[in-house]
N, C-alpha and C positions, 0 to 999 in steps of 0.2 A: 138514560145514557147521559153522561156529562158532556160538556163542550169539548173537553180534552180528548175523551174517548172517541167522540164523533170526528174530531179533527184527525186523529190517528187512523181511524177506519177510512176516512175520506182519502187520506194520503195513500193508504194501501190499495184502495180501489183504483186510484189514478195511476199508480205504478203498475198494477195488474193490467189496466187498459193499455198502457204504453207497451208492455211486454206482448200483449196480444196483437197490437198494431205492428210491432216489429216482426212477429211471426208472419202476419199476413203480407207485409211489405216484401218479404223474401221472394215471393213469386211475381212481383210487379217489376217489369223491366224499365220503367220510366226513371229518368234521373231525378233525384230529390225525393223519391217516394219513400226512401228509408227514414226520412224525417217527417214528412208531411202526414203520412197515414197514422203513425203512432201519436203525433201531436193532435191530430183531429180526434182520435179515440180518447185520449187523455182529457182534452178540452170538453168533449161531450160528457164524460163521466163527471168532470168537475162541475159542469152546469147542472146536470141531473141531480147531483147530491148536494146542491146548495143549501137546502133547508133541512139538513139531516138533524141538527141539534137544536133547532128552534122550538120554543115551547108551543104546544098546541093550545089554542084558545078554547076554553070551555065556558059554558054559560054560568057555572057556579064558581068561577075563579075569584078568589078574594085577594090573593097576594101574588106578586110577580117580582122576582129578584129581591125578595125580602121586604118589599114595600106594598102597602095596601092600595088597592085599586079604588079610586074614588069615582063611582058611577053616579053619584048623587050630584046634581047641579044646583041644589038648594043652598049649600053653604058657600063660604068664601073659597075661592080657588087658590091653591098653593102652587108655587113655582118649583118646589123641590120634591 
């Protein structure tokens, strides 16, 4: 999954959580519940889906974002 696809999926999930929160807030007679409950649901989904498109680290990874991983501490260190 690319970062763009993950961002769109995350947006759809947050919107769905907002809609579910709106439905649940219909039965709550408290003032402000029509905003607070959906916002809490959306924020929760946003936090849970934070690492959706992050690469998983594997022990045999040699490249990340097109650059070679230097696990070797013997040679000179590069800044780039």
